[in-house]
C-alpha positions in Angstrom: -28.0 0.0 -5.0 -28.1 3.5 -3.6 -25.9 6.1 -5.1 -25.7 9.8 -4.1 -24.2 12.5 -6.2 -21.7 14.4 -4.1 -19.1 17.1 -4.7 -16.5 17.4 -2.0 -14.2 20.4 -1.8 -11.8 22.1 0.7 -9.7 25.2 0.8 -6.5 26.6 2.3 -7.3 30.0 3.9 -4.5 31.1 6.3 -6.1 34.4 7.4 -9.1 33.0 9.3 -8.7 29.2 9.3 -6.6 26.6 7.7 -8.7 24.9 5.0 -8.0 22.5 2.2 -10.1 21.6 -0.9 -10.4 18.1 -2.1 -12.3 16.4 -4.9 -13.3 12.8 -4.2 -13.1 10.0 -6.7 -14.0 6.5 -5.4 -15.1 3.2 -6.7 -18.6 2.0 -7.6 -19.8 -0.3 -4.8 -23.1 -1.7 -3.6 -24.0 0.9 -1.0 -26.1 1.2 2.1 -28.1 4.3 3.0 -25.2 6.0 4.8 -22.6 5.2 2.2 -21.8 7.8 -0.4 -20.6 6.2 -3.6 -18.6 8.1 -6.2 -16.7 7.2 -9.3 -14.7 9.6 -11.4 -14.6 6.9 -14.1 -17.4 4.8 -15.5 -19.7 7.9 -15.6 -20.2 8.5 -11.9 -19.7 12.0 -10.5 -17.2 13.3 -8.0 -17.6 14.4 -4.4 -16.6 17.7 -2.8 -15.7 18.0 0.8 -14.7 21.2 2.6 -12.0 20.7 5.3 -10.9 23.3 7.8 -9.2 23.5 11.2 -9.6 26.2 13.8 -7.8 29.5 13.9 -6.1 28.5 17.1 -4.0 25.9 15.4 -2.5 23.1 17.4 1.1 21.9 17.4 1.7 19.9 14.3 -1.5 21.2 12.6 0.2 21.6 9.2 1.7 18.1 9.4 -1.8 16.8 10.2 -3.4 18.8 7.4 -0.7 17.8 4.8 -1.0 14.1 5.9 -4.8 14.1 5.7 -4.8 15.8 2.3 -2.1 13.5 0.9 -3.9 10.4 2.2 -7.2 11.4 0.7 -5.7 12.3 -2.7 -3.8 9.0 -2.9 -7.1 7.2 -2.1 -8.3 8.6 -5.4 -11.0 10.4 -3.4 -9.9 14.0 -3.9 -8.6 16.7 -6.2 -7.6 20.1 -4.9 -9.9 23.1 -5.6 -10.2 26.6 -4.2 -13.4 28.6 -4.0 -13.0 32.4 -3.8 -13.7 34.6 -0.8 -13.4 34.1 3.0 -15.8 32.1 5.1 -18.3 34.5 6.8 -18.1 34.8 10.6 -21.9 34.7 10.8 -22.8 31.0 11.6 -26.1 31.4 9.6 -24.1 32.3 6.5 -21.3 29.8 6.9 -23.0 26.8 5.4 -24.5 28.9 2.6 -20.9 30.0 1.7 -19.6 26.5 1.5 -22.7 25.3 -0.3 -22.5 28.1 -2.9 -18.9 27.2 -3.5 -20.1 23.7 -4.6 -19.3 22.0 -1.3 -21.7 19.3 -0.2 -20.0 18.3 3.0 -17.8 20.2 5.4 -15.3 18.8 7.8 -14.6 20.8 10.9 -11.9 20.1 13.5 -11.5 21.4 17.0 -8.4 20.8 19.2 -7.9 20.7 22.9 -5.2 19.7 25.3 -5.8 17.1 28.0 -2.7 16.8 30.1 0.0 15.5 27.8 -2.5 14.5 25.2 -4.0 16.2 22.2 -7.7 15.7 21.6 -9.0 16.2 18.1 -12.8 16.2 17.4 -14.0 16.0 13.8 -17.5 16.6 12.5 -18.6 16.3 8.9 -21.7 18.3 8.0 -24.1 18.1 5.1 -24.1 21.7 3.9 -27.7 21.4 2.7 -29.3 20.0 5.9 -26.5 21.4 8.2 -26.6 18.1 10.1 -23.6 16.0 11.2 -23.2 12.9 9.1 -20.0 11.6 10.6 -18.3 12.4 13.9 -14.9 11.2 15.2 -12.8 12.0 18.2 -9.1 11.0 18.7 -6.9 11.4 21.7 -3.2 10.7 21.8 0.3 12.1 22.3 1.0 15.5 20.8 3.5 13.7 18.5 0.9 11.4 17.1 -0.9 13.9 14.8 0.3 12.0 11.7 -1.3 8.8 13.0 -4.5 10.6 13.8 -4.6 12.1 10.3 -4.1 8.6 8.8 -6.9 7.2 10.9 -9.3 10.0 10.0 -8.5 9.7 6.3 -9.3 6.0 6.5 -12.6 6.7 8.3 -13.6 9.2 5.7 -12.8 6.8 2.8 -14.7 4.0 4.5 -17.8 6.2 5.2 -18.1 7.7 1.8 -17.1 4.8 -0.4 -17.8 1.7 1.7 -14.2 0.4 1.2 -11.3 0.5 3.7 -8.6 3.1 3.2 -4.9 2.1 3.2 -3.4 5.1 5.1 -2.7 3.0 8.2 -1.0 0.2 6.2 2.8 0.0 5.9 5.3 -0.7 3.2 8.4 -2.8 4.1 11.5 -2.4 1.9 15.2 -3.0 1.8 17.5 0.0 2.4 21.3 0.5 2.6 21.0 4.0 4.3 22.8 2.6 7.4 25.7 1.2 5.4 24.2 -2.4 5.3 21.1 -3.7 3.5 18.5 -3.8 6.3 14.7 -4.2 6.4 12.8 -1.0 7.0 9.1 0.0 6.9 7.2 3.3 6.4 3.7 4.5 6.3 1.9 4.1 3.0 2.7 7.7 2.1 6.4 7.2 2.8 6.4 9.0 6.2 7.7 7.6 9.5 10.4 5.2 8.1 11.8 2.9 10.8 14.4 0.1 10.7 13.2 -3.4 11.5 16.5 -5.2 11.4 20.1 -4.4 12.6 22.0 -7.4 11.1 24.7 -5.2 9.6 24.7 -7.5 6.7 22.6 -8.2 3.7 18.8 -8.6 4.2 16.5 -9.2 1.3 13.0 -10.1 0.1 10.6 -8.9 2.9 7.2 -10.6 2.8 4.2 -9.9 5.1 2.0 -12.6 6.7 -1.7 -12.2 5.9 -2.4 -11.0 9.4 0.3 -8.3 9.2 2.0 -9.5 12.4 5.0 -11.2 10.9 7.6 -10.4 8.2 9.7 -13.1 6.5 13.0 -12.2 4.9 16.3 -13.6 3.8 19.5 -12.6 5.7 23.2 -13.3 5.3 23.9 -12.6 8.9 25.0 -16.2 9.5 27.2 -16.3 6.4 24.9 -17.9 3.9 21.3 -16.9 3.0 19.0 -18.1 5.7 15.3 -17.6 6.2 14.0 -15.5 9.2 10.6 -14.4 10.5 10.2 -11.2 12.5 7.2 -10.8 14.8 7.6 -7.0 14.5 5.4 -5.7 17.4 7.3 -7.9 19.8 10.7 -7.4 18.2 11.0 -11.2 18.2 13.2 -12.8 15.5 12.9 -16.5 14.6 15.2 -18.4 12.2 13.3 -20.8 10.0 15.3 -24.0 9.5 14.7 -25.4 6.0 17.6 -27.7 5.7 18.2 -26.2 2.2 20.6 -23.7 0.7 20.0 -20.2 -0.8 16.8 -19.7 1.0 15.2 -16.6 -0.6 12.0 -15.0 -1.9 9.7 -16.2 0.8 5.9 -15.7 0.6 3.2 -16.6 3.1 0.1 -18.6 2.0 -3.2 -16.7 2.5 -3.9 -18.9 5.5 -0.6 -17.9 7.0 0.4 -21.5 8.0 2.6 -22.3 5.0 5.4 -20.5 3.2 6.6 -20.9 -0.4 10.2 -20.0 -1.1 13.1 -20.6 -3.5 15.9 -22.7 -2.3 18.6 -25.0 -3.6 19.5 -28.6 -3.1 22.5 -30.2 -4.9 23.1 -26.8 -6.6 19.7 -26.5 -8.3 17.2 -23.8 -7.3 13.6 -24.8 -7.1 10.3 -23.7 -5.5 9.5 -25.4 -2.1 6.6 -25.3 0.3 7.2 -25.1 4.1 4.6 -26.0 6.7 5.2 -23.4 9.4 3.5 -25.5 12.1 5.5 -28.7 11.5 8.5 -27.5 9.6 7.9 -30.1 6.9 9.4 -29.2 3.5 7.8 -30.2 0.1 9.6 -29.6 -3.2 7.2 -28.2 -5.9 9.3 -27.9 -9.0 11.6 -30.6 -10.4 13.6 -29.3 -13.4 17.2 -28.4 -14.0 16.1 -24.8 -14.6 16.2 -22.0 -12.0 12.8 -21.7 -10.5 12.2 -18.8 -8.1 10.0 -15.9 -6.8 6.8 -17.8 -6.0 3.6 -15.9 -5.2 0.3 -17.3 -4.0 -3.1 -16.6 -5.6 -5.5 -14.9 -3.2 -7.4 -18.2 -2.6 -4.1 -20.0 -2.0 -4.8 -22.7 -4.6 -2.2 -21.7 -7.2 1.3 -20.1 -7.4 3.0 -18.1 -10.0 6.8 -18.4 -10.2 9.7 -17.5 -12.5 11.6 -20.1 -14.4 14.1 -20.1 -17.2 13.2 -23.7 -18.3 12.6 -22.5 -21.9 15.8 -20.5 -22.1 14.7 -17.1 -20.7 13.0 -16.2 -17.4 9.3 -16.3 -17.8 6.2 -16.5 -15.6 4.6 -19.9 -15.0 1.4 -20.9 -13.1 1.0 -24.1 -11.1 -1.4 -25.7 -8.7 -0.5 -25.5 -5.0 0.8 -29.1 -5.1 3.2 -28.3 -7.9 1.2 -29.9 -10.7 -0.5 -28.6 -13.8 2.3 -26.2 -14.7 1.5 -23.8 -17.6 3.4 -20.8 -19.0 1.8 -17.3 -18.5 4.1 -14.9 -20.3 5.0 -15.3 -24.0 6.2 -11.8 -24.9 9.5 -10.3 -23.7 12.9 -11.8 -23.1 12.7 -11.5 -19.3 9.6 -11.6 -17.1 9.9 -11.8 -13.3 8.7 -10.8 -9.8 5.0 -11.4 -10.2 2.5 -10.0 -7.7 -1.1 -11.0 -7.5 -3.8 -8.4 -6.9 -6.0 -8.9 -3.8 -9.0 -9.6 -6.1 -7.1 -12.2 -8.1 -7.9 -10.7 -11.5 -4.6 -9.1 -12.2 -0.9 -9.8 -11.8 1.8 -7.1 -11.9 5.4 -8.1 -12.9 8.7 -6.7 -14.2 9.3 -7.2 -17.9 12.4 -6.3 -19.8 11.8 -4.0 -22.8 14.6 -2.3 -24.8 17.1 -3.5 -22.1 15.2 -1.9 -19.3 12.6 -3.4 -16.9 9.1 -1.9 -16.8 6.1 -2.8 -14.7 3.3 -4.5 -16.5 -0.1 -5.8 -15.5 -1.8 -8.8 -16.9 -5.5 -9.7 -16.8 -5.1 -13.3 -15.5 -8.2 -14.5 -17.4 -7.7 -12.9 -20.8 -3.9 -12.6 -20.9 -4.2 -8.9 -22.0 -1.3 -6.8 -20.7 -0.6 -3.1 -20.2 2.7 -1.4 -19.5 2.5 1.0 -16.5 5.9 2.6 -16.3 8.5 4.4 -18.5 11.9 5.8 -17.7 14.7 3.9 -15.9 14.3 0.4 -14.6 11.1 -0.4 -12.7 10.8 -3.6 -10.8 9.4 -5.4 -7.7 5.7 -4.5 -7.8 3.5 -5.0 -4.8 -0.3 -4.3 -4.6 -1.9 -2.3 -1.8 -4.5 -4.3 0.2 -7.4 -2.6 -1.6 -5.8 -3.3 -5.0 -5.9 0.3 -6.1 -2.1 1.1 -5.9 1.2 -0.6 -6.6 4.5 -0.1 -4.8 7.6 -0.6 -6.9 11.3 0.1 -7.2 12.6 2.5 -9.8 16.0 4.0 -10.6 14.5 6.8 -12.7 16.1 9.4 -10.5 19.5 7.7 -10.7 19.4 5.6 -7.6 16.9 2.9 -6.7 14.0 4.3 -4.7 10.6 3.1 -3.7 7.5 4.6 -5.4 3.8 4.0 -5.5 1.3 4.5 -8.4 -2.3 3.8 -9.3 -3.0 0.5 -11.0 -3.3 2.4 -14.3 0.2 3.9 -13.9 -1.0 7.4 -12.8 -0.3 9.5 -9.7 3.3 8.3 -9.1 4.7 9.2 -5.7 8.2 8.7 -4.5 8.4 7.4 -0.9 12.1 7.1 -0.2 15.1 9.4 -0.7 17.9 8.4 1.7 20.3 5.8 0.4 19.3 3.1 -2.0 15.9 1.5 -1.4 14.2 -1.4 -3.1 12.0 -4.6 -2.9 8.8 -3.0 -1.4 6.2 -5.2 0.2 2.9 -3.6 0.9 1.3 -4.8 4.2 -2.2 -6.1 4.5 -4.7 -4.1 6.6 -3.2 -3.8 10.1 -5.0 -3.9 13.4 -3.4 -0.6 14.2 -1.1 1.8 12.2 1.2 2.4 15.2 4.8 1.3 15.1 6.1 -1.0 17.9 
């Protein structure tokens, strides 16, 4: 393993250049020569990166800077700092200025216009050697500065930590801002919200396919709850015929060719499995209890679901075929909405405590739990694809909104404000962060 001690800083100086100071904190990984590994926890030091843009700021430069800084902070790579003094104009003294301020790497950005397009060129310098260690160039519409900032943030995270950033992922959720409950999605930082459905009715339970190209959800547009699948880049909507009633809480298998869901037959709600290639339906639970909200393990071999078979809703684990059922939660009078972490070692779920729901995480091997939230009702957890953050619903501000937090409950960020918003589903890594 190769680890390099780095301190990354940036500043905001509106007189000569726009700069911002960040302090990196990443995860301990097996590294190659050109990967800079940093952990704030477990005894590993932090990184400092200086970030600045030119005096001749481009249209949307502050939006670009704010987006970049927010993305890097939420990646747990940064913490704001501010060295004193202005950067010298003498190029020979510039690197010494940043180096003396504790900065080990400096990101510079130049902007140019090419027809209707904005071209941003980024270089990251080692302040000791004054050599470029990372260079990126992006070209796009002038309105795409936010997308370019997301892309750069992910490139920086990948280069310095060896893990993919999540800035270009999206979070789907339900919102009533239009007057009906429709499916929306937004960037991982809450920006760029867009509607995905226009059913003018009740849509619920969005769920991503593992390739990020499809979204499954329940809609009442036909009068009773039916299952739909949206191929969002093509704006193509497909109704999935199950032959069952109350089709809800769909979830894709990790291979993407099966879907687990809760549905009813003869008035009893159970967990079913649907083959998306053949349409074949298999019933997995067979009790008189209400069994719902299934979620696949990352390897696809097990499912967690909610059942009130012992009198109160609790979490249960079963094999993919519906056998070997065992109870997971033993504390609390109501446990529901389990979400499995990408690594498979943790589950997050909503648990009722003192008549309010809070988000808990459980170590799936030891059964140890921790409560992550306080204040209001907090429900519907969903892990980011890197497993470092959780999206969830909370009414702590009075109305249900979508938030994200670190997996230890820190750095909470509110994503939505318009209308009532709930049931977030964090996408996997997408081929591109662009909307359709």
